[in-house]
Every structure is written in C-alpha cells, then in structure tokens.
PQR file with spaces between the fields and no chain letter, atoms N, CA, C, O and H, PARSE charges and radii, in Angstrom:
ATOM       1  N    UNK     1       1.267   -1.161   -0.129 -0.4000 1.5000
ATOM       2  CA   UNK     1      -0.206    0.385   -0.256 -0.0000 2.0000
ATOM       3  C    UNK     1       0.902    1.429   -0.141  0.5500 1.7000
ATOM       4  O    UNK     1       2.040    1.369    0.323 -0.5500 1.4000
ATOM       5  N    UNK     2       0.265    2.310   -0.660 -0.4000 1.5000
ATOM       6  CA   UNK     2       0.884    3.440   -1.129 -0.0000 2.0000
ATOM       7  C    UNK     2       1.416    4.252    0.303  0.5500 1.7000
ATOM       8  O    UNK     2       0.367    4.167    0.942 -0.5500 1.4000
ATOM       9  H    UNK     2      -0.660    2.358   -1.037  0.4000 1.0000
ATOM      10  N    UNK     3       2.304    4.931    1.150 -0.4000 1.5000
ATOM      11  CA   UNK     3       2.431    5.354    2.005 -0.0000 2.0000
ATOM      12  C    UNK     3       2.937    6.810    1.726  0.5500 1.7000
ATOM      13  O    UNK     3       3.049    7.604    2.660 -0.5500 1.4000
ATOM      14  H    UNK     3       3.156    5.000    0.631  0.4000 1.0000
ATOM      15  N    UNK     4       3.213    7.122    0.569 -0.4000 1.5000
ATOM      16  CA   UNK     4       3.898    8.806   -0.062 -0.0000 2.0000
ATOM      17  C    UNK     4       2.490    9.635    0.783  0.5500 1.7000
ATOM      18  O    UNK     4       1.278    9.430    0.831 -0.5500 1.4000
ATOM      19  H    UNK     4       3.122    6.477   -0.190  0.4000 1.0000
ATOM      20  N    UNK     5       3.599   10.823    1.479 -0.4000 1.5000
ATOM      21  CA   UNK     5       2.646   11.898    2.305 -0.0000 2.0000
ATOM      22  C    UNK     5       1.930   11.317    3.247  0.5500 1.7000
ATOM      23  O    UNK     5       0.858   11.809    3.600 -0.5500 1.4000
ATOM      24  H    UNK     5       4.584   10.990    1.439  0.4000 1.0000
ATOM      25  N    UNK     6       2.541    9.910    3.923 -0.4000 1.5000
ATOM      26  CA   UNK     6       1.814   10.165    4.877 -0.0000 2.0000
ATOM      27  C    UNK     6       2.822    9.643    6.411  0.5500 1.7000
ATOM      28  O    UNK     6       3.895    9.042    6.462 -0.5500 1.4000
ATOM      29  H    UNK     6       3.412    9.510    3.636  0.4000 1.0000
ATOM      30  N    UNK     7       1.871   10.209    7.600 -0.4000 1.5000
ATOM      31  CA   UNK     7       2.874    9.982    8.896 -0.0000 2.0000
ATOM      32  C    UNK     7       1.641    9.045    9.901  0.5500 1.7000
ATOM      33  O    UNK     7       0.441    9.165   10.148 -0.5500 1.4000
ATOM      34  H    UNK     7       0.999   10.697    7.559  0.4000 1.0000
ATOM      35  N    UNK     8       2.516    8.290   10.195 -0.4000 1.5000
ATOM      36  CA   UNK     8       1.562    8.003   11.743 -0.0000 2.0000
ATOM      37  C    UNK     8       1.930    8.105   12.584  0.5500 1.7000
ATOM      38  O    UNK     8       2.923    7.377   12.578 -0.5500 1.4000
ATOM      39  H    UNK     8       3.491    8.192    9.994  0.4000 1.0000
ATOM      40  N    UNK     9       1.800    8.866   14.095 -0.4000 1.5000
ATOM      41  CA   UNK     9       2.169    9.486   15.094 -0.0000 2.0000
ATOM      42  C    UNK     9       0.898    8.970   16.011  0.5500 1.7000
ATOM      43  O    UNK     9      -0.232    9.177   15.570 -0.5500 1.4000
ATOM      44  H    UNK     9       0.993    9.458   14.100  0.4000 1.0000
ATOM      45  N    UNK    10       1.055    8.330   17.224 -0.4000 1.5000
ATOM      46  CA   UNK    10       0.093    7.992   18.361 -0.0000 2.0000
ATOM      47  C    UNK    10      -1.300    7.094   17.287  0.5500 1.7000
ATOM      48  O    UNK    10      -2.486    7.422   17.262 -0.5500 1.4000
ATOM      49  H    UNK    10       1.973    8.162   17.582  0.4000 1.0000
ATOM      50  N    UNK    11      -0.854    6.304   16.753 -0.4000 1.5000
ATOM      51  CA   UNK    11      -1.974    5.429   16.029 -0.0000 2.0000
ATOM      52  C    UNK    11      -2.844    6.627   14.512  0.5500 1.7000
ATOM      53  O    UNK    11      -3.844    6.280   13.884 -0.5500 1.4000
ATOM      54  H    UNK    11       0.110    6.038   16.773  0.4000 1.0000
ATOM      55  N    UNK    12      -2.394    7.416   14.385 -0.4000 1.5000
ATOM      56  CA   UNK    12      -3.451    8.547   13.769 -0.0000 2.0000
ATOM      57  C    UNK    12      -2.297    8.800   12.827  0.5500 1.7000
ATOM      58  O    UNK    12      -1.156    9.128   13.152 -0.5500 1.4000
ATOM      59  H    UNK    12      -1.581    7.698   14.895  0.4000 1.0000
ATOM      60  N    UNK    13      -2.879    8.550   11.322 -0.4000 1.5000
ATOM      61  CA   UNK    13      -1.939    8.873   10.473 -0.0000 2.0000
ATOM      62  C    UNK    13      -2.856   10.571    9.880  0.5500 1.7000
ATOM      63  O    UNK    13      -4.012   10.992    9.904 -0.5500 1.4000
ATOM      64  H    UNK    13      -3.806    8.284   11.058  0.4000 1.0000
ATOM      65  N    UNK    14      -1.479   11.089    9.395 -0.4000 1.5000
ATOM      66  CA   UNK    14      -1.351   12.417    8.906 -0.0000 2.0000
ATOM      67  C    UNK    14      -0.655   12.914    7.098  0.5500 1.7000
ATOM      68  O    UNK    14       0.416   12.411    6.759 -0.5500 1.4000
ATOM      69  H    UNK    14      -0.540   10.746    9.376  0.4000 1.0000
ATOM      70  N    UNK    15      -0.906   13.246    6.765 -0.4000 1.5000
ATOM      71  CA   UNK    15      -0.693   13.977    5.445 -0.0000 2.0000
ATOM      72  C    UNK    15       0.207   14.856    5.647  0.5500 1.7000
ATOM      73  O    UNK    15      -0.105   15.731    6.455 -0.5500 1.4000
ATOM      74  H    UNK    15      -1.776   13.655    7.040  0.4000 1.0000
ATOM      75  N    UNK    16       1.363   14.929    5.121 -0.4000 1.5000
ATOM      76  CA   UNK    16       2.609   15.533    5.417 -0.0000 2.0000
ATOM      77  C    UNK    16       2.992   16.070    3.776  0.5500 1.7000
ATOM      78  O    UNK    16       3.002   15.181    2.925 -0.5500 1.4000
ATOM      79  H    UNK    16       1.617   14.219    4.465  0.4000 1.0000
ATOM      80  N    UNK    17       3.201   17.029    3.474 -0.4000 1.5000
ATOM      81  CA   UNK    17       3.616   17.572    2.182 -0.0000 2.0000
ATOM      82  C    UNK    17       5.033   19.048    2.770  0.5500 1.7000
ATOM      83  O    UNK    17       4.920   20.041    3.488 -0.5500 1.4000
ATOM      84  H    UNK    17       3.193   17.751    4.166  0.4000 1.0000
ATOM      85  N    UNK    18       6.148   18.481    2.043 -0.4000 1.5000
ATOM      86  CA   UNK    18       7.253   19.142    2.513 -0.0000 2.0000
ATOM      87  C    UNK    18       7.446   20.508    1.359  0.5500 1.7000
ATOM      88  O    UNK    18       7.197   20.361    0.162 -0.5500 1.4000
ATOM      89  H    UNK    18       6.240   17.674    1.460  0.4000 1.0000
ATOM      90  N    UNK    19       8.060   22.188    2.116 -0.4000 1.5000
ATOM      91  CA   UNK    19       7.373   22.576    1.071 -0.0000 2.0000
ATOM      92  C    UNK    19       9.200   23.090    0.882  0.5500 1.7000
ATOM      93  O    UNK    19      10.081   23.099    1.742 -0.5500 1.4000
ATOM      94  H    UNK    19       8.263   22.307    3.088  0.4000 1.0000
ATOM      95  N    UNK    20       9.270   23.502   -0.682 -0.4000 1.5000
ATOM      96  CA   UNK    20      10.942   23.286   -0.986 -0.0000 2.0000
ATOM      97  C    UNK    20      11.671   24.658   -0.479  0.5500 1.7000
ATOM      98  O    UNK    20      11.162   25.779   -0.467 -0.5500 1.4000
ATOM      99  H    UNK    20       8.554   23.495   -1.381  0.4000 1.0000
ATOM     100  N    UNK    21      12.970   24.298   -0.068 -0.4000 1.5000
ATOM     101  CA   UNK    21      13.921   25.221    1.289 -0.0000 2.0000
ATOM     102  C    UNK    21      13.913   26.458    0.694  0.5500 1.7000
ATOM     103  O    UNK    21      14.547   27.291    1.342 -0.5500 1.4000
ATOM     104  H    UNK    21      13.383   23.387   -0.077  0.4000 1.0000
ATOM     105  N    UNK    22      13.301   26.952   -0.541 -0.4000 1.5000
ATOM     106  CA   UNK    22      13.829   28.041   -0.751 -0.0000 2.0000
ATOM     107  C    UNK    22      12.628   29.035   -0.626  0.5500 1.7000
ATOM     108  O    UNK    22      12.743   30.253   -0.764 -0.5500 1.4000
ATOM     109  H    UNK    22      12.786   26.275   -1.067  0.4000 1.0000
ATOM     110  N    UNK    23      11.429   28.356   -0.341 -0.4000 1.5000
ATOM     111  CA   UNK    23      10.081   28.960    0.047 -0.0000 2.0000
ATOM     112  C    UNK    23       9.811   29.061    1.280  0.5500 1.7000
ATOM     113  O    UNK    23       8.919   29.778    1.735 -0.5500 1.4000
ATOM     114  H    UNK    23      11.336   27.366   -0.230  0.4000 1.0000
ATOM     115  N    UNK    24      10.636   28.279    1.989 -0.4000 1.5000
ATOM     116  CA   UNK    24      10.606   27.966    3.370 -0.0000 2.0000
ATOM     117  C    UNK    24      10.011   29.732    4.162  0.5500 1.7000
ATOM     118  O    UNK    24       8.902   30.006    4.620 -0.5500 1.4000
ATOM     119  H    UNK    24      11.361   27.697    1.619  0.4000 1.0000
ATOM     120  N    UNK    25      11.168   30.559    4.060 -0.4000 1.5000
ATOM     121  CA   UNK    25      10.906   31.867    4.645 -0.0000 2.0000
ATOM     122  C    UNK    25       9.735   32.688    4.271  0.5500 1.7000
ATOM     123  O    UNK    25       9.239   33.381    5.160 -0.5500 1.4000
ATOM     124  H    UNK    25      12.069   30.337    3.688  0.4000 1.0000
ATOM     125  N    UNK    26       9.243   32.710    3.137 -0.4000 1.5000
ATOM     126  CA   UNK    26       8.414   32.523    2.940 -0.0000 2.0000
ATOM     127  C    UNK    26       7.336   32.396    3.561  0.5500 1.7000
ATOM     128  O    UNK    26       6.704   33.319    4.074 -0.5500 1.4000
ATOM     129  H    UNK    26       9.646   32.147    2.416  0.4000 1.0000
ATOM     130  N    UNK    27       6.998   31.046    3.563 -0.4000 1.5000
ATOM     131  CA   UNK    27       5.801   30.339    4.247 -0.0000 2.0000
ATOM     132  C    UNK    27       5.653   30.174    5.150  0.5500 1.7000
ATOM     133  O    UNK    27       4.634   29.595    5.528 -0.5500 1.4000
ATOM     134  H    UNK    27       7.512   30.296    3.147  0.4000 1.0000
ATOM     135  N    UNK    28       6.959   30.761    6.299 -0.4000 1.5000
ATOM     136  CA   UNK    28       7.031   30.334    7.485 -0.0000 2.0000
ATOM     137  C    UNK    28       7.333   29.605    8.474  0.5500 1.7000
ATOM     138  O    UNK    28       7.671   29.881    9.625 -0.5500 1.4000
ATOM     139  H    UNK    28       7.787   31.232    5.992  0.4000 1.0000
ATOM     140  N    UNK    29       7.095   28.086    7.614 -0.4000 1.5000
ATOM     141  CA   UNK    29       7.139   26.955    8.205 -0.0000 2.0000
ATOM     142  C    UNK    29       7.543   26.128    7.090  0.5500 1.7000
ATOM     143  O    UNK    29       7.514   26.498    5.916 -0.5500 1.4000
ATOM     144  H    UNK    29       6.820   27.861    6.679  0.4000 1.0000
ATOM     145  N    UNK    30       7.947   24.913    7.531 -0.4000 1.5000
ATOM     146  CA   UNK    30       8.884   23.415    6.714 -0.0000 2.0000
ATOM     147  C    UNK    30       7.898   22.724    5.752  0.5500 1.7000
ATOM     148  O    UNK    30       8.082   22.372    4.587 -0.5500 1.4000
ATOM     149  H    UNK    30       7.970   24.613    8.485  0.4000 1.0000
ATOM     150  N    UNK    31       6.628   22.603    6.662 -0.4000 1.5000
ATOM     151  CA   UNK    31       5.565   21.274    6.191 -0.0000 2.0000
ATOM     152  C    UNK    31       4.314   21.689    6.132  0.5500 1.7000
ATOM     153  O    UNK    31       3.877   22.339    7.083 -0.5500 1.4000
ATOM     154  H    UNK    31       6.479   22.890    7.609  0.4000 1.0000
ATOM     155  N    UNK    32       3.558   21.429    5.112 -0.4000 1.5000
ATOM     156  CA   UNK    32       2.104   21.574    5.930 -0.0000 2.0000
ATOM     157  C    UNK    32       1.740   19.994    6.100  0.5500 1.7000
ATOM     158  O    UNK    32       1.824   18.984    5.401 -0.5500 1.4000
ATOM     159  H    UNK    32       3.913   20.902    4.340  0.4000 1.0000
ATOM     160  N    UNK    33       1.218   20.386    7.624 -0.4000 1.5000
ATOM     161  CA   UNK    33       0.246   19.180    8.098 -0.0000 2.0000
ATOM     162  C    UNK    33      -0.955   19.218    8.432  0.5500 1.7000
ATOM     163  O    UNK    33      -1.662   20.113    8.895 -0.5500 1.4000
ATOM     164  H    UNK    33       1.150   21.206    8.192  0.4000 1.0000
ATOM     165  N    UNK    34      -1.175   17.902    8.089 -0.4000 1.5000
ATOM     166  CA   UNK    34      -3.304   17.587    8.320 -0.0000 2.0000
ATOM     167  C    UNK    34      -3.165   16.564    9.026  0.5500 1.7000
ATOM     168  O    UNK    34      -2.160   15.881    8.830 -0.5500 1.4000
ATOM     169  H    UNK    34      -0.600   17.175    7.712  0.4000 1.0000
ATOM     170  N    UNK    35      -3.875   16.268    9.779 -0.4000 1.5000
ATOM     171  CA   UNK    35      -4.371   14.977   10.223 -0.0000 2.0000
ATOM     172  C    UNK    35      -5.494   14.477    9.715  0.5500 1.7000
ATOM     173  O    UNK    35      -6.541   15.125    9.689 -0.5500 1.4000
ATOM     174  H    UNK    35      -4.691   16.823    9.938  0.4000 1.0000
ATOM     175  N    UNK    36      -5.368   13.188    9.230 -0.4000 1.5000
ATOM     176  CA   UNK    36      -6.786   12.550    8.645 -0.0000 2.0000
ATOM     177  C    UNK    36      -7.541   11.832    9.522  0.5500 1.7000
ATOM     178  O    UNK    36      -8.594   11.423    9.033 -0.5500 1.4000
ATOM     179  H    UNK    36      -4.518   12.662    9.251  0.4000 1.0000
ATOM     180  N    UNK    37      -7.290   11.471   10.960 -0.4000 1.5000
ATOM     181  CA   UNK    37      -7.857   11.082   11.798 -0.0000 2.0000
ATOM     182  C    UNK    37      -8.740    9.871   11.546  0.5500 1.7000
ATOM     183  O    UNK    37      -9.969    9.816   11.609 -0.5500 1.4000
ATOM     184  H    UNK    37      -6.434   11.803   11.357  0.4000 1.0000
ATOM     185  N    UNK    38      -7.699    8.721   11.190 -0.4000 1.5000
ATOM     186  CA   UNK    38      -8.034    7.503   11.214 -0.0000 2.0000
ATOM     187  C    UNK    38      -6.865    6.631   11.179  0.5500 1.7000
ATOM     188  O    UNK    38      -5.783    7.066   10.782 -0.5500 1.4000
ATOM     189  H    UNK    38      -6.701    8.765   11.140  0.4000 1.0000
ATOM     190  N    UNK    39      -6.992    5.624   11.506 -0.4000 1.5000
ATOM     191  CA   UNK    39      -5.831    4.738   11.780 -0.0000 2.0000
ATOM     192  C    UNK    39      -6.088    3.105   10.880  0.5500 1.7000
ATOM     193  O    UNK    39      -5.866    1.924   11.146 -0.5500 1.4000
ATOM     194  H    UNK    39      -7.871    5.271   11.828  0.4000 1.0000
ATOM     195  N    UNK    40      -6.801    4.035    9.462 -0.4000 1.5000
ATOM     196  CA   UNK    40      -6.288    2.974    8.512 -0.0000 2.0000
ATOM     197  C    UNK    40      -5.575    3.260    7.726  0.5500 1.7000
ATOM     198  O    UNK    40      -5.438    4.473    7.572 -0.5500 1.4000
ATOM     199  H    UNK    40      -6.981    4.994    9.246  0.4000 1.0000
ATOM     200  N    UNK    41      -5.077    2.696    7.180 -0.4000 1.5000
ATOM     201  CA   UNK    41      -3.890    2.646    5.688 -0.0000 2.0000
ATOM     202  C    UNK    41      -4.395    3.166    4.535  0.5500 1.7000
ATOM     203  O    UNK    41      -3.901    3.980    3.754 -0.5500 1.4000
ATOM     204  H    UNK    41      -5.188    1.710    7.305  0.4000 1.0000
ATOM     205  N    UNK    42      -5.784    2.410    4.522 -0.4000 1.5000
ATOM     206  CA   UNK    42      -6.382    2.235    2.967 -0.0000 2.0000
ATOM     207  C    UNK    42      -7.221    3.968    3.253  0.5500 1.7000
ATOM     208  O    UNK    42      -6.952    4.806    2.392 -0.5500 1.4000
ATOM     209  H    UNK    42      -6.185    1.749    5.156  0.4000 1.0000
ATOM     210  N    UNK    43      -8.279    4.465    4.544 -0.4000 1.5000
ATOM     211  CA   UNK    43      -8.529    5.170    4.336 -0.0000 2.0000
ATOM     212  C    UNK    43      -7.655    6.298    4.823  0.5500 1.7000
ATOM     213  O    UNK    43      -8.332    7.324    4.886 -0.5500 1.4000
ATOM     214  H    UNK    43      -8.497    3.784    5.244  0.4000 1.0000
ATOM     215  N    UNK    44      -6.434    6.489    5.184 -0.4000 1.5000
ATOM     216  CA   UNK    44      -5.636    7.530    4.839 -0.0000 2.0000
ATOM     217  C    UNK    44      -5.283    7.816    3.394  0.5500 1.7000
ATOM     218  O    UNK    44      -5.251    8.990    3.026 -0.5500 1.4000
ATOM     219  H    UNK    44      -5.884    5.655    5.133  0.4000 1.0000
ATOM     220  N    UNK    45      -4.974    6.691    2.421 -0.4000 1.5000
ATOM     221  CA   UNK    45      -4.493    6.929    1.310 -0.0000 2.0000
ATOM     222  C    UNK    45      -5.436    7.144    0.359  0.5500 1.7000
ATOM     223  O    UNK    45      -5.286    7.438   -0.827 -0.5500 1.4000
ATOM     224  H    UNK    45      -4.999    5.737    2.720  0.4000 1.0000
ATOM     225  N    UNK    46      -6.693    6.921    1.167 -0.4000 1.5000
ATOM     226  CA   UNK    46      -8.257    7.542   -0.024 -0.0000 2.0000
ATOM     227  C    UNK    46      -8.181    9.100    0.442  0.5500 1.7000
ATOM     228  O    UNK    46      -8.060    9.995   -0.394 -0.5500 1.4000
ATOM     229  H    UNK    46      -6.815    6.682    2.131  0.4000 1.0000
ATOM     230  N    UNK    47      -8.266    9.374    1.932 -0.4000 1.5000
ATOM     231  CA   UNK    47      -8.776   11.206    2.279 -0.0000 2.0000
ATOM     232  C    UNK    47      -7.231   11.633    1.724  0.5500 1.7000
ATOM     233  O    UNK    47      -7.120   12.823    1.431 -0.5500 1.4000
ATOM     234  H    UNK    47      -8.365    8.647    2.611  0.4000 1.0000
ATOM     235  N    UNK    48      -5.912   10.706    1.531 -0.4000 1.5000
ATOM     236  CA   UNK    48      -4.790   12.265    1.461 -0.0000 2.0000
ATOM     237  C    UNK    48      -4.975   12.746    0.473  0.5500 1.7000
ATOM     238  O    UNK    48      -4.586   13.895    0.681 -0.5500 1.4000
ATOM     239  H    UNK    48      -6.002    9.738    1.769  0.4000 1.0000
ATOM     240  N    UNK    49      -5.403   12.695   -0.802 -0.4000 1.5000
ATOM     241  CA   UNK    49      -5.719   13.296   -2.155 -0.0000 2.0000
ATOM     242  C    UNK    49      -5.812   14.555   -2.355  0.5500 1.7000
ATOM     243  O    UNK    49      -5.122   15.291   -3.060 -0.5500 1.4000
ATOM     244  H    UNK    49      -5.719   11.761   -0.971  0.4000 1.0000
ATOM     245  N    UNK    50      -6.776   14.792   -1.647 -0.4000 1.5000
ATOM     246  CA   UNK    50      -7.436   16.318   -1.805 -0.0000 2.0000
ATOM     247  C    UNK    50      -6.519   16.978   -0.646  0.5500 1.7000
ATOM     248  O    UNK    50      -6.575   18.201   -0.779 -0.5500 1.4000
ATOM     249  H    UNK    50      -7.337   14.194   -1.075  0.4000 1.0000
ATOM     250  N    UNK    51      -5.816   16.661    0.283 -0.4000 1.5000
ATOM     251  CA   UNK    51      -5.083   17.530    1.194 -0.0000 2.0000
ATOM     252  C    UNK    51      -3.689   17.918    0.241  0.5500 1.7000
ATOM     253  O    UNK    51      -3.409   19.111    0.122 -0.5500 1.4000
ATOM     254  H    UNK    51      -5.770   15.668    0.390  0.4000 1.0000
ATOM     255  N    UNK    52      -2.806   16.855   -0.447 -0.4000 1.5000
ATOM     256  CA   UNK    52      -1.409   16.675   -1.282 -0.0000 2.0000
ATOM     257  C    UNK    52      -2.074   18.115   -2.198  0.5500 1.7000
ATOM     258  O    UNK    52      -1.388   19.135   -2.116 -0.5500 1.4000
ATOM     259  H    UNK    52      -3.033   15.886   -0.350  0.4000 1.0000
ATOM     260  N    UNK    53      -3.358   18.189   -3.034 -0.4000 1.5000
ATOM     261  CA   UNK    53      -3.296   18.676   -3.687 -0.0000 2.0000
ATOM     262  C    UNK    53      -3.656   20.467   -3.492  0.5500 1.7000
ATOM     263  O    UNK    53      -3.202   21.386   -4.173 -0.5500 1.4000
ATOM     264  H    UNK    53      -3.915   17.361   -3.101  0.4000 1.0000
ATOM     265  N    UNK    54      -4.344   20.521   -2.661 -0.4000 1.5000
ATOM     266  CA   UNK    54      -4.370   21.753   -1.798 -0.0000 2.0000
ATOM     267  C    UNK    54      -3.074   22.239   -1.133  0.5500 1.7000
ATOM     268  O    UNK    54      -2.769   23.427   -1.235 -0.5500 1.4000
ATOM     269  H    UNK    54      -4.714   19.774   -2.108  0.4000 1.0000
ATOM     270  N    UNK    55      -2.382   21.474   -0.533 -0.4000 1.5000
ATOM     271  CA   UNK    55      -0.912   22.036   -0.118 -0.0000 2.0000
ATOM     272  C    UNK    55       0.024   22.301   -1.731  0.5500 1.7000
ATOM     273  O    UNK    55       0.555   23.375   -2.015 -0.5500 1.4000
ATOM     274  H    UNK    55      -2.630   20.509   -0.451  0.4000 1.0000
ATOM     275  N    UNK    56       0.039   21.474   -2.326 -0.4000 1.5000
ATOM     276  CA   UNK    56       0.903   21.934   -3.726 -0.0000 2.0000
ATOM     277  C    UNK    56       0.148   22.806   -4.677  0.5500 1.7000
ATOM     278  O    UNK    56       0.703   22.841   -5.775 -0.5500 1.4000
ATOM     279  H    UNK    56      -0.393   20.602   -2.095  0.4000 1.0000
ATOM     280  N    UNK    57      -0.982   23.548   -4.597 -0.4000 1.5000
ATOM     281  CA   UNK    57      -1.638   24.608   -5.113 -0.0000 2.0000
ATOM     282  C    UNK    57      -1.024   25.552   -4.253  0.5500 1.7000
ATOM     283  O    UNK    57      -0.388   26.488   -4.738 -0.5500 1.4000
ATOM     284  H    UNK    57      -1.433   23.520   -3.704  0.4000 1.0000
ATOM     285  N    UNK    58      -1.127   25.431   -3.209 -0.4000 1.5000
ATOM     286  CA   UNK    58      -0.402   27.201   -1.962 -0.0000 2.0000
ATOM     287  C    UNK    58       0.830   27.121   -2.249  0.5500 1.7000
ATOM     288  O    UNK    58       1.281   28.207   -2.615 -0.5500 1.4000
ATOM     289  H    UNK    58      -1.644   24.671   -2.815  0.4000 1.0000
ATOM     290  N    UNK    59       1.613   26.236   -2.236 -0.4000 1.5000
ATOM     291  CA   UNK    59       3.166   26.280   -2.716 -0.0000 2.0000
ATOM     292  C    UNK    59       3.536   26.606   -4.074  0.5500 1.7000
ATOM     293  O    UNK    59       4.706   26.759   -4.425 -0.5500 1.4000
ATOM     294  H    UNK    59       1.247   25.354   -1.939  0.4000 1.0000
ATOM     295  N    UNK    60       2.350   26.732   -4.977 -0.4000 1.5000
ATOM     296  CA   UNK    60       2.873   26.854   -5.997 -0.0000 2.0000
ATOM     297  C    UNK    60       2.458   28.547   -6.316  0.5500 1.7000
ATOM     298  O    UNK    60       3.265   29.193   -6.984 -0.5500 1.4000
ATOM     299  H    UNK    60       1.400   26.609   -4.692  0.4000 1.0000
ATOM     300  N    UNK    61       1.666   28.971   -6.008 -0.4000 1.5000
ATOM     301  CA   UNK    61       1.191   30.327   -5.848 -0.0000 2.0000
ATOM     302  C    UNK    61       2.391   31.302   -5.577  0.5500 1.7000
ATOM     303  O    UNK    61       3.377   31.149   -4.856 -0.5500 1.4000
ATOM     304  H    UNK    61       1.010   28.446   -5.466  0.4000 1.0000
ATOM     305  N    UNK    62       2.118   32.049   -6.146 -0.4000 1.5000
ATOM     306  CA   UNK    62       3.506   33.377   -6.305 -0.0000 2.0000
ATOM     307  C    UNK    62       3.501   34.296   -4.851  0.5500 1.7000
ATOM     308  O    UNK    62       4.303   35.218   -4.701 -0.5500 1.4000
ATOM     309  H    UNK    62       1.318   32.173   -6.732  0.4000 1.0000
C-alpha cells in the first residue's frame, strides 16, 4: 500500500507535504501537515489526495 505523504503518529495518520527550502522563509514553515483522524492506511490513502493537491497549490502560488 502506498504511504507517500503519510506519517503515522500515536496510531493516527497525517498527510505531510514538505515545502521546498527556497520557499520556507516566505511560507513561515517547513511543511504542511493535517491529521486525517484515522488509523487505517487504506482510509488515509483515500483521504490524502485532497490535502496533497491543496498543499501543492499553496506552494505553487507566487
């Protein structure tokens, strides 16, 4: 099962997208992270795409 962009902490999956170093100062953070509030890898994989797409759009903004 694909676990790209997923991190498991305390039996709960979160989606994490790293911000490129050159944009971190402007963004004021190193990564975007959002809890998916599930302990199921299959459910986390289903839910992550919405957040990954949104985080990547924020990174791409000028």
